[in-house]
C-alpha positions in Angstrom: -84.2 28.7 10.8 -82.5 32.0 12.2 -84.0 33.6 15.1 -85.3 37.2 15.0 -84.6 40.2 17.3 -87.8 39.3 18.6 -86.3 36.2 19.7 -83.5 38.1 22.2 -84.1 38.5 25.8 -85.7 41.8 26.9 -85.5 43.0 30.4 -85.8 46.1 32.4 -82.0 45.4 34.1 -78.8 43.3 33.6 -79.6 41.4 36.7 -83.3 39.9 35.1 -81.4 39.1 32.1 -79.0 36.7 33.5 -81.8 35.2 35.3 -84.0 34.7 32.2 -81.0 33.5 30.2 -80.1 30.8 32.8 -83.9 29.7 32.8 -84.2 29.5 28.9 -80.8 28.2 27.8 -79.9 26.1 31.2 -76.8 23.8 30.2 -76.1 25.6 27.0 -72.3 27.1 27.2 -72.1 30.8 27.7 -68.5 31.0 28.0 -65.5 29.1 27.2 -61.9 29.7 28.7 -58.8 28.4 26.0 -56.9 25.4 27.6 -55.0 24.5 24.6 -55.6 25.2 20.7 -58.1 22.6 20.4 -59.5 22.5 24.1 -61.8 24.8 25.8 -63.6 24.6 28.9 -67.2 26.0 29.2 -69.3 27.3 31.6 -73.0 26.9 31.0 -75.7 30.1 31.6 -77.3 27.8 34.2 -74.2 27.4 36.4 -72.6 30.9 36.0 -76.3 32.6 37.0 -75.9 30.1 40.2 -72.3 30.8 40.8 -73.0 34.7 40.5 -76.1 34.6 42.9 -73.4 33.0 45.4 -70.9 35.5 44.8 -73.5 38.1 45.2 -74.4 37.0 48.5 -71.2 36.8 49.4 -70.4 40.8 48.7 -73.5 41.5 50.5 -72.4 39.6 53.5 -69.1 41.6 53.0 -70.9 44.9 53.1 -71.8 45.9 49.8 -75.0 47.9 49.3 -77.2 48.6 46.7 -76.2 51.0 44.3 -72.3 50.8 45.7 -69.3 50.9 43.3 -67.3 48.2 43.1 -64.1 47.9 41.5 -63.1 45.4 38.5 -59.8 45.7 37.2 -58.3 43.0 34.8 -58.8 41.7 31.4 -61.1 38.8 29.2 -61.4 35.9 31.2 -64.5 34.0 32.7 -63.8 35.4 36.0 -64.3 38.9 34.6 -67.9 37.9 33.6 -68.5 36.1 37.0 -67.3 38.9 39.1 -69.6 41.1 36.9 -72.4 38.7 37.2 -71.8 39.0 41.0 -72.1 42.6 41.6 -75.0 43.0 38.9 -77.1 40.5 41.4 -76.3 42.3 44.0 -77.8 45.7 42.9 -74.4 47.4 42.7 -72.5 48.8 39.7 -68.8 47.6 38.8 -66.0 50.4 37.8 -63.9 48.4 35.1 -60.6 48.7 34.1 -57.9 47.3 32.5 -54.9 45.5 34.4 -52.5 48.3 32.4 -54.3 50.9 34.8 -51.0 53.1 36.3 -50.8 53.6 39.9 -52.2 57.2 39.6 -55.3 56.2 37.7 -56.1 53.4 39.9 -55.8 55.8 43.0 -58.1 58.5 41.3 -60.9 56.4 39.8 -61.0 54.5 43.5 -61.0 57.4 45.3 -63.3 59.6 43.0 -65.9 56.5 43.0 -65.7 55.7 46.6 -65.0 52.0 46.1 -65.1 50.0 49.3 -64.4 46.4 47.2 -62.5 45.8 44.6 -61.8 42.8 42.1 -58.4 42.8 41.0 -57.1 40.0 38.1 -53.6 39.3 39.1 -51.1 39.0 42.2 -49.1 42.0 40.5 -52.2 44.4 40.5 -53.3 43.1 44.2 -49.5 43.9 45.4 -50.3 47.6 43.6 -53.2 47.9 45.3 -52.0 47.3 48.6 -49.0 49.5 48.6 -52.0 52.2 47.7 -54.5 51.1 50.2 -52.9 53.4 53.1 -54.0 56.4 50.9 -57.4 55.0 50.1 -59.2 54.5 53.7 -62.4 54.2 52.2 -61.1 50.6 50.4 -61.9 48.0 52.7 -61.5 44.5 50.6 -59.3 43.3 47.8 -60.7 40.5 45.9 -58.1 38.3 43.4 -59.7 37.0 40.3 -57.1 34.6 38.9 -57.5 31.5 40.8 -54.0 29.9 39.9 -51.8 32.7 41.3 -50.3 33.0 44.8 -52.6 35.3 47.0 -50.9 38.2 49.0 -51.6 38.2 52.8 -54.6 40.9 53.0 -56.3 39.7 50.0 -59.3 37.3 49.6 -59.8 34.9 46.4 -63.0 35.1 44.3 -63.5 31.4 45.1 -63.7 32.0 48.8 -66.1 35.1 48.5 -68.2 32.6 46.6 -68.1 30.1 48.5 -69.3 31.9 51.7 -72.3 33.2 49.7 -73.0 29.7 48.8 -73.3 28.6 52.6 -75.7 31.2 53.3 -77.6 30.5 50.4 -77.8 26.9 51.6 -79.4 28.4 55.0 -81.7 30.1 53.0 -80.3 33.4 52.7 -82.0 35.3 49.7 -80.6 38.6 50.1 -79.5 38.7 46.4 -83.1 38.1 44.7 -84.3 41.0 47.4 -81.5 43.3 46.1 -82.9 42.0 42.3 -86.1 42.8 42.7 -84.7 46.7 43.8 -83.0 47.5 40.7 -84.6 50.5 38.9 -83.8 50.7 34.9 -82.4 54.0 36.0 -79.7 52.6 38.4 -76.1 52.5 37.1 -74.9 48.9 36.1 -71.3 50.9 35.5 -69.0 53.5 35.9 -66.5 53.7 33.0 -63.5 56.2 33.6 -62.4 56.8 30.0 -58.7 56.4 29.6 -57.7 59.7 30.1 -54.0 58.8 29.5 -52.1 61.9 30.8 -55.0 63.7 31.7 -57.9 63.2 34.2 -60.0 60.4 33.7 -63.7 61.3 33.4 -66.5 58.9 35.1 -69.1 58.0 32.4 -72.5 56.7 34.2 -74.2 54.1 32.1 -77.9 52.6 33.4 -79.3 49.3 33.3 -81.4 50.9 30.7 -79.1 52.2 28.4 -77.6 48.8 28.3 -81.1 47.2 27.7 -81.8 49.7 25.0 -78.5 48.6 23.2 -79.8 45.0 23.2 -83.1 45.8 22.3 -81.9 47.8 19.0 -78.6 46.1 17.8 -79.4 44.9 14.2 -78.6 41.2 13.0 -80.3 37.7 13.6 -78.4 35.5 15.9 -79.2 32.3 18.2 -77.8 29.7 20.8 -75.7 28.1 18.1 -73.7 31.2 17.1 -70.1 31.2 18.3 -68.7 35.0 19.1 -64.6 35.2 19.6 -63.8 37.9 22.2 -60.7 39.7 21.9 -61.4 43.5 22.5 -60.5 44.6 26.1 -63.4 43.4 28.1 -63.8 46.3 30.0 -64.1 48.7 27.0 -68.0 49.3 26.5 -68.1 47.9 23.0 -66.7 44.8 23.5 -68.8 44.7 27.0 -72.3 45.3 24.9 -71.3 42.4 22.8 -71.1 39.9 25.3 -74.3 41.1 27.1 -76.1 41.2 23.2 -75.0 37.4 23.1 -76.3 36.6 26.5 -79.3 38.1 25.6 -79.5 35.2 22.2 -78.1 32.5 24.1 -74.9 32.2 21.9 -71.2 31.3 23.3 -68.5 33.7 23.8 -64.9 32.5 23.5 -62.1 34.1 25.1 -59.3 34.8 22.8 -56.2 37.2 22.3 -54.2 38.7 19.7 -51.4 36.4 19.8 -53.5 33.4 19.5 -56.4 34.9 17.2 -55.6 33.7 14.2 -55.3 30.1 15.5 -58.5 30.5 17.6 -60.3 31.6 14.4 -59.8 28.6 12.1 -60.5 26.6 15.3 -63.5 28.3 16.9 -65.1 28.9 13.6 -67.0 32.1 15.0 -70.0 33.5 13.2 -69.8 36.9 14.6 -67.2 39.3 16.7 -66.5 42.8 17.5 -63.3 44.4 16.4 -61.2 47.2 16.1 -59.6 48.5 12.9 -56.3 47.8 13.7 -57.3 44.1 13.7 -58.1 43.8 10.0 -55.1 46.2 9.0 -53.3 43.2 10.7 -55.2 40.6 8.9 -54.9 42.4 5.8 -51.6 42.6 5.9 -50.9 39.1 6.7 -53.0 37.9 3.6 -51.0 40.3 1.3 -47.7 38.8 2.8 -49.0 35.2 2.0 -49.8 36.2 -1.5 -46.3 37.8 -2.0 -44.6 34.7 -0.7 -46.9 31.9 -2.7 -46.1 30.7 -6.2 -46.5 33.4 -9.3 -49.4 31.4 -10.6 -51.4 31.5 -7.1 -50.3 35.5 -6.9 -51.9 35.9 -10.4 -55.2 33.9 -9.5 -55.4 35.9 -6.5 -55.1 39.1 -8.7 -57.7 37.9 -11.1 -60.1 36.6 -8.3 -60.0 39.8 -6.7 -60.3 42.0 -9.8 -63.3 40.0 -10.5 -64.9 40.5 -7.3 -64.5 43.9 -7.2 -66.2 44.2 -10.9 -69.1 42.1 -9.3 -69.6 43.7 -6.1 -69.5 47.2 -7.5 -72.1 46.2 -10.0 -74.3 44.7 -7.2 -73.7 47.8 -4.9 -75.0 50.2 -7.7 -78.0 47.5 -8.9 -79.1 47.2 -5.4 -78.8 50.8 -4.9 -76.1 50.3 -2.0 -73.2 52.8 -3.6 -72.0 55.3 -1.1 -74.0 58.6 -2.4 -72.0 61.6 -1.3 -74.1 64.0 -3.7 -77.6 63.6 -5.0 -77.8 61.0 -7.9 -80.2 62.4 -10.8 -82.7 59.9 -11.8 -81.5 60.3 -15.6 -77.7 59.2 -14.6 -79.0 56.0 -12.7 -81.4 54.9 -15.5 -78.3 55.5 -18.0 -76.0 53.5 -15.9 -78.1 50.8 -15.0 -77.8 49.0 -18.4 -74.0 49.2 -18.2 -73.9 47.7 -14.8 -76.1 45.0 -15.2 -74.3 44.0 -18.2 -70.8 43.9 -16.3 -72.6 41.8 -13.7 -73.9 39.6 -16.2 -70.4 38.8 -17.8 -68.7 38.7 -15.0 -71.0 36.8 -12.7 -69.8 32.8 -14.3 -66.4 33.9 -13.9 -66.6 35.3 -10.6 -68.2 32.4 -9.3 -65.6 30.1 -10.1 -62.9 32.1 -8.8 -64.9 33.1 -5.8 -64.8 29.3 -4.6 -61.3 28.3 -5.5 -59.5 31.3 -4.4 -61.5 33.9 -2.3 -63.1 30.7 -0.1 -59.2 29.9 0.7 -58.8 33.5 2.2 -62.6 33.3 4.2 -61.2 29.8 5.5 -58.3 31.8 7.3 -61.1 33.7 9.3 -62.7 30.4 10.2 -64.8 30.1 7.4 -68.1 30.8 9.3 -68.0 34.3 9.9 -71.1 35.7 8.9 -70.3 39.4 10.1 -68.1 41.2 12.4 -68.5 44.6 13.7 -65.6 47.1 13.6 -65.7 50.1 15.9 -63.6 52.0 18.2 -62.0 54.3 15.3 -62.4 54.7 11.5 -61.6 51.6 9.2 -59.7 52.7 6.5 -61.5 52.8 3.4 -59.2 50.4 1.1 -59.3 47.7 4.2 -63.2 48.3 4.5 -63.4 47.5 0.8 -61.1 44.6 0.7 -62.7 42.4 3.3 -66.2 43.3 1.8 -65.2 42.5 -1.9 -63.5 39.2 -1.0 -66.8 38.2 0.9 -66.1 39.0 4.8 -68.7 41.5 6.0 -67.2 44.0 8.1 -70.1 45.9 9.5 -68.5 49.1 10.6 -70.4 50.9 13.8 -69.8 54.4 15.2 -70.5 55.4 19.0 -68.6 56.7 22.1 -68.3 55.3 25.8 -70.9 58.1 26.2 -73.6 56.4 24.1 -73.2 52.7 25.4 -71.6 52.8 22.8 -73.7 52.4 19.2 -75.0 55.1 17.8 -75.2 53.3 14.3 -73.9 50.6 12.3 -74.3 49.4 8.7 -76.7 46.0 8.5 -75.5 43.1 6.4 -78.5 43.9 4.1 -77.9 47.5 3.5 -74.3 47.6 3.6 -73.0 50.8 2.5 -69.2 50.4 2.6 -67.8 53.8 3.5 -70.4 54.5 6.4 -70.8 53.3 9.6 -74.7 52.7 8.6 -77.9 54.5 9.2 -78.5 55.2 13.4 -80.2 52.4 15.2 -83.8 52.0 16.1 -84.7 54.8 18.8 -81.9 57.0 18.2 -81.9 60.5 16.6 -78.9 62.1 14.9 -78.7 65.7 14.2 -75.7 67.6 12.0 -75.2 71.2 13.4 -72.7 74.0 12.4 -70.0 73.6 14.8 -69.6 77.6 14.4 -73.1 78.8 15.1 -75.0 75.9 16.2 -77.5 75.8 13.3 -79.1 72.6 12.5 -77.9 71.4 9.1 -79.8 68.1 9.3 -82.5 67.1 9.2 -83.7 70.6 7.8 -87.2 70.4 5.8 -86.3 73.7 3.9 -83.3 72.7 2.4 -82.7 70.9 -0.6 -82.1 66.9 0.1 -83.2 67.6 3.6 -79.5 68.8 4.8 -78.0 65.6 3.5 -74.5 65.9 2.1 -73.6 68.8 5.0 -70.8 68.6 7.1 -70.9 69.6 11.0 -70.8 68.2 14.4 -72.7 65.0 15.4 -75.5 65.5 18.0 -77.1 62.0 19.2 -80.5 61.8 21.3 -81.6 58.2 22.4 -82.2 55.4 25.2 -78.1 54.9 25.0 -77.1 58.4 26.0 -75.3 58.0 29.6 -76.9 59.8 32.9 -73.5 61.9 32.6 -70.1 62.4 34.1 -69.7 61.3 37.8 -69.6 64.1 40.0 -69.1 66.2 37.1 -72.2 68.5 36.6 -70.7 71.6 35.0 -69.0 68.9 32.4 -72.2 66.9 31.9 -74.0 70.0 31.5 -71.6 71.3 28.6 -71.8 67.9 26.9 -75.6 67.3 27.3 -77.8 70.5 26.3 -81.6 70.2 25.6 -81.4 66.3 25.6 -78.5 66.3 22.8 -75.2 64.6 23.4 -72.5 66.8 21.8 -70.0 64.3 20.3 -67.3 66.4 19.1 -67.1 64.4 16.2 -67.6 65.8 12.6 -69.8 63.9 9.9 -72.5 64.0 7.4 -75.4 62.1 6.5 -75.0 60.7 3.4 -77.9 60.3 0.6 -78.6 56.7 1.4 -79.7 58.0 4.4 -76.1 56.9 6.4 -73.9 58.5 8.6 -70.2 59.1 7.5 -67.7 60.2 9.6 -65.2 62.9 8.8 -62.9 63.9 11.5 -63.1 65.2 15.1 -63.7 68.5 16.6 -62.9 67.8 19.8 -59.4 66.9 21.0 -59.4 63.4 21.9 -57.5 61.3 19.5 -58.5 57.4 19.1 -55.8 54.9 17.1 -56.9 52.5 14.9 -56.0 50.2 18.2 -58.8 51.6 19.9 -56.7 53.3 22.5 -57.8 57.1 23.2 -54.9 59.8 23.4 -55.6 63.3 24.9 -53.0 65.6 22.7 -53.1 68.6 24.7 -51.1 67.5 27.9 -48.3 65.7 25.4 -48.1 69.1 23.3 -47.7 71.1 26.6 -44.8 68.7 27.4 -43.5 69.4 24.1 -44.0 72.8 24.1 -41.7 72.8 27.2 -38.7 72.5 24.5 -36.9 75.7 23.6 -36.9 74.3 20.1 -40.5 74.1 19.8 -42.8 77.2 19.3 -46.1 75.6 18.7 -47.3 71.9 17.9 -50.1 69.6 17.2 -50.1 66.3 17.9 -52.3 64.2 15.1 -53.2 60.2 14.5 -57.1 59.7 14.3 -57.6 56.2 13.2 -53.7 55.8 12.7 -51.5 53.1 14.0 -49.1 55.8 15.9 -48.9 59.6 16.9 -47.4 62.1 14.4 -46.6 65.4 15.2 -46.8 69.1 13.4 -43.8 71.3 14.7 -43.6 75.1 14.5 -40.0 75.9 15.4 -38.5 78.6 17.4 -36.3 80.3 14.7 -34.8 82.4 17.6 -33.4 79.5 19.5 -32.2 77.5 16.2 -29.9 80.6 15.9 -28.7 80.4 19.0 -27.9 76.9 18.7 -25.6 77.7 15.8 -28.7 77.1 12.8 -29.0 80.6 11.2 -31.2 80.6 8.5 -33.1 83.3 6.9 -36.8 81.8 7.0 -39.0 79.1 8.7 -39.2 77.4 5.3 -35.5 77.0 5.2 -35.6 75.7 8.7 -38.0 72.9 7.8 -36.0 71.1 5.4 -32.3 71.3 7.6 -31.6 67.8 8.5 -29.6 69.6 11.3 -32.9 70.9 12.7 -34.9 67.8 12.3 -32.4 65.9 14.4 -32.7 68.4 17.0 -36.3 68.4 17.3 -36.3 64.5 17.0 -34.0 64.7 20.2 -36.4 67.0 22.0 -39.3 64.6 21.5 -37.4 61.6 22.8 -36.5 63.5 25.7 -39.5 64.7 26.8 -42.2 62.0 25.4 -40.5 58.4 26.7 -41.4 55.6 28.3 -39.2 56.1 31.1 -40.7 59.2 31.9 -43.9 57.7 32.8 -45.4 58.1 29.1 -47.1 55.0 27.7 -45.9 53.5 24.8 -49.0 54.5 22.3 -48.4 58.1 23.3 -45.0 57.9 21.8 -44.6 60.1 18.7 -43.8 58.0 15.4 -43.0 60.4 12.7 -42.8 64.7 12.7 -42.8 67.5 10.3 -41.8 71.0 10.8 -44.1 73.5 9.1 -42.6 76.4 7.2 -45.0 79.0 9.0 -46.5 80.1 12.3 -50.4 79.5 13.3 -52.2 82.6 13.1 -55.1 83.8 15.3 -58.2 83.9 12.7 -57.1 80.9 11.0 -55.4 77.9 13.0 -56.0 79.7 16.4 -59.1 81.1 18.4 -59.0 84.7 19.9 -57.9 82.6 23.1 -54.9 81.1 21.1 -56.3 77.8 21.2 -55.7 75.5 18.0 -58.4 74.6 15.6 -57.4 71.4 15.1 -59.9 70.7 12.5 -58.6 73.6 10.4 -55.1 72.5 11.1 -56.0 69.0 10.0 -57.6 70.4 6.6 -55.0 72.9 5.5 -52.0 70.4 6.6 -53.8 67.4 5.4 -51.3 66.5 2.6 -48.3 67.0 5.2 -50.0 64.6 7.7 -51.1 62.1 5.5 -47.3 62.3 4.4 -46.0 61.3 8.0 -47.7 58.0 8.1 -47.2 57.2 4.3 -43.5 57.4 4.9 -43.5 54.9 7.5 -45.3 52.6 5.8 -43.0 52.2 3.1 -40.0 51.8 5.5 
């Protein structure tokens, strides 16, 4: 029998959660490290907690105070979780980031957060931090996570700090238990700096209460026999909440990687995992490529199986009232269409049953064969990818959230899976849809037809998962959280299924399908340093790469010898495109300090300027949602062009 939500451990803070998990699940595996394709090294809940208490005691002995900020720079591995245990159990808060953090970001985060002690994963990262240390007088100790690497002089090891703590505990030291007793629900468990890319990172303050509300309210029924594959960056709050969620029901988390994912999905046979849209795009591409390379008969069988599944699922969605409803559906229409869907469902059922078992089961086996569900987050899942996996029988439960909301605001449960939405808000969470210009509440609106469902506007969120604010940024916090409501900057609507549908973003930040956050404004400012670029807009929300819309400076093109009568002529001139391409490569380059995901993949020269009252505000700021809507066909062509290459 599957456990229910009530079987999860509910505690006031993460330290108490870790302790109760050790008592309840004992010698059962908590985390497993990959040593080879078929060999994993597990660590039990009991052992992990014991080591965590030792590490916490060692940190206290080093001078870490309650509510201090401790750096934690590294990627997915068991030692990362052990370091987190140590930080939580000594009553401090960690400040996590991946090991790809730049020196500038590393310096800013450590200085801004007031970090005195920091964990780093690798020798390379430790060496970089040692070079920065003279500029960071507050940083006292650096501790390296990797137990197999050479340790630079002046750097401690995780094991040495833990062993010191173990000796102190053997002599009766119980400082860690005293710290645990003093943790308050409102205390920070983490301070996550948003990636910021070329902009200044913002420190999101998340409390124990924020995290425990997620564990309490996430849907699903899982237990200690479940296997969770970890592939998303562990310092991202989405992956992190899934790992805490797993601890609450006693599952085992297996640390994988993008390179080993296909092999690990088949060998581990995960029952659940967190994922990003780009992951499913890659799997989708691999499946279709495999079909294309197979024997013509196998190709035919696949297409028949997929067609039957599509018919079966669409009728099933209609019959069970789980078809996407962006507009109200009259009762008479549903009554009229119901017999047709029932008939199609009955006719297709036996054929679907055969092809589902004979053909589609092979595809599911490629994902391990046991995957009951996966939550996709960090960006919108393309609708064709969404439909494909749900049609072939791999439930993708798309969710929505932000770092500022710990992160989950809504997620579609398996029992009410509405393809094309991110599901209803989770328990204890309220969502409003408001007009971006006037601030008027569009949903819920009792005085409006259908209560305001189907109206698009900015998404506001209120609930126990909303952050305390931005660290040392009171003005920014006040602008983001007003009267208890977090203004997300995202555009959406509540469907007539009472599910949230994300339509775009009104704020500047772009989230690529890989989950990377890009601040477009600094890139645009850099590009506009070119004499040939008068105005530009970086686009790419939920895409694989960035695109660019360019308003050219006709005068400068004339000086370069490209005399044209109008902008529309310039827009299609090959020589103009070549000049712009060279400028983009010169201004946004890897050698210039820009990251790979900040590179511009494709661009288009627009035939007209942006105007105040249309694409621009009175302060000449870009109305991104207006540009996205006006040039949606141009933007779509940018990304379609590359996919066909």
